[in-house]
C-alpha positions as CSV (number, residue, x, y, z in Angstrom):
1,X,0.2,-0.1,0.3
2,X,3.1,2.3,0.8
3,X,4.7,1.8,-2.9
4,X,0.4,2.3,-4.5
5,X,-0.4,5.7,-2.8
6,X,3.5,7.4,-2.0
7,X,5.4,6.2,-5.4
8,X,9.0,7.4,-4.0
9,X,10.9,8.5,-6.4
10,X,13.8,8.2,-3.8
11,X,15.8,5.1,-1.8
12,X,14.2,5.3,1.8
13,X,12.9,2.9,4.6
14,X,9.3,1.9,5.8
15,X,8.6,-0.8,8.7
16,X,12.1,-2.4,8.6
17,X,12.0,-2.7,4.2
18,X,14.2,-0.8,2.0
19,X,12.8,0.5,-0.8
20,X,14.7,1.9,-3.3
21,X,13.3,2.9,-7.1
22,X,15.0,1.3,-10.3
23,X,14.9,3.4,-13.8
24,X,14.7,1.9,-17.0
25,X,11.4,1.2,-17.9
26,X,8.8,3.4,-20.0
27,X,5.2,1.8,-18.9
28,X,5.6,0.7,-15.1
29,X,7.0,2.0,-12.4
30,X,9.5,-0.4,-10.5
31,X,11.1,-1.0,-6.9
32,X,13.4,-3.2,-5.4
33,X,12.8,-3.4,-1.8
34,X,15.0,-5.7,0.9
35,X,14.7,-6.5,4.0
36,X,16.9,-9.5,5.4
37,X,16.6,-12.1,3.5
38,X,14.0,-11.4,1.2
39,X,15.1,-9.3,-1.5
40,X,12.2,-8.7,-4.4
41,X,11.2,-6.5,-7.6
42,X,7.8,-5.1,-7.2
43,X,6.5,-4.0,-10.5
44,X,3.1,-1.7,-11.0
45,X,2.5,-1.3,-14.8
46,X,-0.3,0.3,-16.9
47,X,-3.5,-0.8,-16.9
48,X,-4.4,-1.5,-20.4
49,X,-6.1,-4.3,-22.8
50,X,-3.2,-6.5,-22.5
51,X,-2.9,-7.7,-19.1
52,X,1.0,-7.1,-18.1
53,X,0.8,-7.4,-14.7
54,X,-0.9,-11.1,-15.8
55,X,1.2,-12.0,-18.2
56,X,4.3,-11.7,-16.7
57,X,3.1,-13.7,-13.3
58,X,2.2,-16.2,-15.9
59,X,4.3,-16.9,-18.1
60,X,7.3,-17.0,-14.4
61,X,4.8,-19.7,-13.4
62,X,4.9,-21.2,-16.8
63,X,9.1,-20.7,-16.2
64,X,9.0,-22.6,-13.2
65,X,7.1,-25.2,-14.0
66,X,9.4,-26.2,-16.2
67,X,12.7,-26.1,-13.9
68,X,14.0,-23.3,-15.6
69,X,15.7,-20.9,-12.9
70,X,16.3,-18.3,-16.2
71,X,13.4,-15.6,-14.2
72,X,12.4,-14.6,-11.3
73,X,10.1,-16.4,-9.1
74,X,6.8,-15.4,-8.8
75,X,5.3,-13.5,-5.8
76,X,2.4,-12.3,-6.1
77,X,-0.4,-10.9,-8.6
78,X,-2.5,-8.2,-7.8
79,X,-4.3,-6.6,-10.6
80,X,-7.1,-4.6,-8.7
81,X,-6.1,-4.3,-5.3
82,X,-3.1,-0.9,-5.4
83,X,-4.4,0.8,-7.9
84,X,-2.4,-0.1,-10.8
85,X,-2.3,-3.7,-11.2
86,X,1.2,-5.4,-9.5
87,X,3.2,-8.7,-9.6
88,X,5.8,-8.6,-7.6
89,X,8.5,-11.4,-7.6
90,X,12.4,-12.3,-6.9
91,X,15.2,-9.5,-7.9
92,X,17.7,-11.3,-9.8
93,X,21.6,-10.4,-8.9
94,X,23.9,-9.7,-12.1
95,X,25.1,-7.4,-14.9
96,X,22.5,-6.1,-17.0
97,X,24.2,-3.8,-20.5
98,X,22.9,-1.6,-22.7
99,X,24.8,-2.8,-25.2
100,X,24.5,-6.5,-27.2
101,X,26.9,-9.3,-26.4
102,X,30.5,-8.6,-27.4
103,X,31.9,-12.2,-28.1
104,X,31.1,-15.5,-29.5
105,X,30.3,-16.7,-25.7
106,X,27.8,-14.2,-24.7
107,X,26.2,-14.2,-28.1
108,X,26.0,-17.6,-27.1
109,X,24.9,-17.4,-23.7
110,X,22.6,-15.2,-25.1
111,X,20.9,-17.6,-27.7
112,X,20.8,-20.6,-25.4
113,X,18.6,-18.8,-22.8
114,X,16.0,-18.0,-25.4
115,X,16.5,-22.0,-26.5
116,X,15.5,-22.5,-23.0
117,X,12.4,-20.4,-23.2
118,X,11.2,-21.7,-25.9
119,X,11.5,-25.3,-24.4
120,X,8.1,-23.9,-22.5
121,X,5.0,-25.2,-25.1
122,X,1.3,-25.2,-24.4
123,X,1.6,-29.1,-24.0
124,X,3.6,-28.9,-21.3
125,X,1.9,-26.9,-19.0
126,X,-2.0,-26.0,-17.9
127,X,-1.5,-22.5,-17.5
128,X,-3.2,-20.0,-20.0
129,X,-1.3,-17.9,-21.8
130,X,-2.2,-15.6,-24.6
131,X,-0.6,-14.9,-27.4
132,X,2.3,-13.0,-27.6
133,X,2.2,-9.2,-27.6
134,X,4.3,-9.5,-31.0
135,X,3.8,-12.7,-33.2
136,X,3.0,-14.0,-36.2
137,X,2.8,-18.0,-37.7
138,X,3.2,-16.8,-41.3
139,X,3.8,-13.9,-43.3
140,X,0.5,-13.2,-44.2
141,X,0.1,-12.7,-40.2
142,X,2.9,-10.6,-39.7
143,X,1.3,-8.5,-42.5
144,X,-1.5,-7.5,-40.1
145,X,0.8,-6.9,-37.6
146,X,2.5,-3.9,-40.3
147,X,-1.4,-3.6,-41.2
148,X,-2.9,-3.5,-37.2
149,X,0.4,-1.1,-36.1
150,X,-0.7,1.7,-39.2
151,X,-4.3,1.8,-38.4
152,X,-3.0,3.5,-34.8
153,X,-1.9,6.0,-37.7
154,X,-5.2,8.5,-38.7
155,X,-4.6,8.1,-42.6
156,X,-4.2,11.7,-43.1
157,X,-1.2,11.4,-40.6
158,X,0.3,8.2,-42.3
159,X,3.7,9.9,-44.1
160,X,4.1,9.3,-48.0
161,X,7.1,7.5,-47.0
162,X,5.4,4.9,-45.2
163,X,2.6,4.6,-47.2
164,X,4.9,3.6,-49.7
165,X,6.7,0.9,-48.4
166,X,3.9,-0.7,-46.6
167,X,2.5,-1.5,-49.9
168,X,6.3,-2.4,-51.0
169,X,5.5,-5.6,-48.7
170,X,2.0,-6.0,-49.4
171,X,3.5,-7.2,-52.7
172,X,6.5,-9.0,-51.5
173,X,6.3,-12.3,-51.9
174,X,7.9,-15.1,-49.1
175,X,8.1,-18.7,-48.8
176,X,5.4,-20.7,-47.1
177,X,6.4,-23.1,-44.7
178,X,4.8,-25.9,-42.4
179,X,2.4,-24.4,-39.6
180,X,5.5,-23.6,-36.8
181,X,5.3,-25.3,-33.7
182,X,4.1,-22.3,-31.0
183,X,6.7,-21.9,-27.7
184,X,6.6,-19.7,-24.5
185,X,8.4,-16.1,-26.2
186,X,9.5,-12.9,-24.0
187,X,8.4,-11.0,-27.1
188,X,11.0,-8.3,-26.0
189,X,14.6,-8.6,-26.5
190,X,15.7,-5.5,-25.4
191,X,19.3,-6.0,-24.1
192,X,18.9,-4.3,-20.7
193,X,16.3,-6.7,-20.2
194,X,18.7,-9.7,-20.0
195,X,21.0,-10.6,-16.7
196,X,23.9,-11.5,-17.5
197,X,25.7,-14.2,-15.6
198,X,28.4,-16.5,-15.3
199,X,26.7,-19.3,-15.4
200,X,23.0,-19.2,-17.7
201,X,22.2,-15.9,-18.2
202,X,18.6,-14.3,-17.0
203,X,16.0,-12.1,-18.2
204,X,13.5,-9.9,-16.6
205,X,10.2,-8.0,-17.8
206,X,8.1,-11.1,-19.2
207,X,4.9,-8.5,-19.6
208,X,4.5,-9.0,-22.7
209,X,5.1,-12.8,-23.1
210,X,2.7,-15.4,-24.0
211,X,2.9,-17.7,-27.5
212,X,4.6,-17.5,-30.4
213,X,6.5,-18.8,-32.9
214,X,10.7,-18.8,-31.8
215,X,11.2,-17.4,-35.4
216,X,9.7,-14.8,-34.8
217,X,11.2,-13.7,-31.6
218,X,14.7,-14.4,-33.1
219,X,13.4,-12.1,-35.9
220,X,12.7,-9.2,-33.2
221,X,16.2,-9.6,-32.3
222,X,18.1,-9.1,-35.2
223,X,15.4,-6.2,-35.7
224,X,15.6,-4.5,-32.6
225,X,16.7,-0.4,-32.3
226,X,18.7,-2.0,-29.4
227,X,20.9,-4.5,-31.9
228,X,21.5,-2.3,-34.9
229,X,24.8,-1.8,-34.5
230,X,25.4,-5.3,-35.2
231,X,26.9,-6.6,-38.1
232,X,25.3,-8.3,-41.0
233,X,28.4,-11.5,-40.6
234,X,27.3,-11.4,-36.4
235,X,23.3,-12.0,-37.8
236,X,24.3,-14.8,-40.3
237,X,26.1,-16.2,-37.3
238,X,23.1,-16.0,-34.6
239,X,20.7,-17.7,-37.2
240,X,23.5,-20.4,-37.6
241,X,23.9,-21.0,-34.4
242,X,20.3,-20.8,-33.1
243,X,19.2,-23.3,-36.1
244,X,21.8,-25.7,-34.0
245,X,19.8,-25.6,-31.2
246,X,16.6,-26.6,-32.4
247,X,15.5,-29.1,-34.4
248,X,13.2,-27.2,-37.0
249,X,14.1,-27.2,-40.4
250,X,11.9,-24.5,-41.8
251,X,13.3,-21.7,-39.1
252,X,16.5,-20.0,-40.3
253,X,13.4,-19.6,-43.5
254,X,11.2,-17.9,-40.9
255,X,13.7,-15.9,-38.9
256,X,14.5,-14.4,-42.6
257,X,11.5,-13.6,-43.7
258,X,10.1,-12.5,-40.2
259,X,12.8,-10.2,-40.0
260,X,12.6,-8.2,-43.5
261,X,8.7,-7.8,-42.7
262,X,9.6,-6.0,-38.9
263,X,12.0,-3.8,-40.1
264,X,8.7,-2.6,-41.8
265,X,6.9,-2.7,-38.6
266,X,9.6,-0.1,-36.6
267,X,9.4,1.9,-39.7
268,X,5.3,2.2,-38.7
269,X,6.0,2.0,-34.9
270,X,8.8,4.5,-35.2
271,X,6.2,6.8,-37.2
272,X,3.2,6.5,-34.4
273,X,5.8,7.6,-31.7
274,X,6.4,10.3,-34.0
275,X,2.5,10.8,-34.3
276,X,1.1,10.0,-30.9
277,X,3.7,11.6,-28.4
278,X,3.4,15.1,-29.1
279,X,-0.6,15.3,-29.1
280,X,-0.2,13.2,-25.5
281,X,-1.8,10.2,-26.9
282,X,1.3,7.5,-25.6
283,X,0.9,6.4,-22.3
284,X,3.8,5.8,-20.1
285,X,5.0,5.9,-16.8
286,X,8.4,7.6,-17.2
287,X,9.0,10.7,-19.1
288,X,11.0,10.9,-22.2
289,X,14.0,12.2,-22.9
290,X,14.4,15.4,-23.8
291,X,16.1,14.3,-27.3
292,X,13.5,12.0,-28.0
293,X,12.3,13.7,-31.7
294,X,15.7,13.8,-33.0
295,X,16.6,9.9,-32.0
296,X,13.2,8.7,-32.7
297,X,13.2,10.6,-36.9
298,X,16.8,9.3,-37.0
299,X,15.4,5.9,-36.3
300,X,12.2,6.6,-38.4
301,X,15.0,7.0,-41.7
302,X,16.7,4.6,-40.6
303,X,14.0,1.8,-41.0
304,X,13.1,2.8,-44.0
305,X,16.4,2.4,-45.8
306,X,16.6,-0.7,-44.3
307,X,13.6,-2.0,-45.2
308,X,13.3,-1.3,-48.2
309,X,17.0,-2.9,-48.9
310,X,15.9,-6.1,-47.3
311,X,13.0,-5.9,-49.6
312,X,14.8,-5.1,-53.0
313,X,15.8,-8.6,-52.0
314,X,12.5,-10.7,-52.1
315,X,10.1,-11.1,-55.6
316,X,7.4,-9.6,-56.1
317,X,3.6,-10.3,-56.3
318,X,1.8,-10.0,-59.0
């Protein structure tokens, strides 16, 4: 109740608990609270239709049920009691970083972590989990994700450059593949979500998690803004290494097809932020940096270039 009502912005003490706000999240308020042997993360989330706290708690429960010690332990879920949904979990010790892995060993640890996550399947748990917030099972569904994002920008505010790109993606032809397996996907490869440890890596921030195609999760990694400096040679290595970890003959084909379309999705996403944020339409619990506008415009321009370049190598439909 203290955290919900007082929302402390600096470290403090309350009834023997040491409370420290943790920055970095855009859509939540996060605290580390400690007392004696207790070391917990208390996360208040935005109340929206994706049920962020519920998703996170269910994903952590599924991982625990699978015997995977690669994420926090779930402690409490309260959707309505405190004004905002809250999920409580154990605190994970380890190093987090803004930059991508810098060595084969570090990349291998990240891929091992994702491969472990992807061993959790609907058949292996009785927990009800929805689809991951961003996923697809074929190219047509990936195009629908683009169309859904584009529809969030009023038609008269959609940049012509963006319309041209989306039209190219609609005309492009991609290979077909058998129905892919559904696995747990964490659905947010932000570099700072991975806890880098001497043993197996772990990860936090599961509020977008759900069932999805693991190939889509790898494609999201390849195209995420936090990995923009990674070379194409490294991505070829990542795809090859990940395919060695999963017995899935169509995995590489799906990863590359999804990556082409996710570059388009990211361009649309950036355009939506450029439209929504100045108009106060972007719901967040954290303020944006002062230089966000220039950064987002540059990111939009970069995704336009990257997406067009990727589509140059894709066949065209009739």
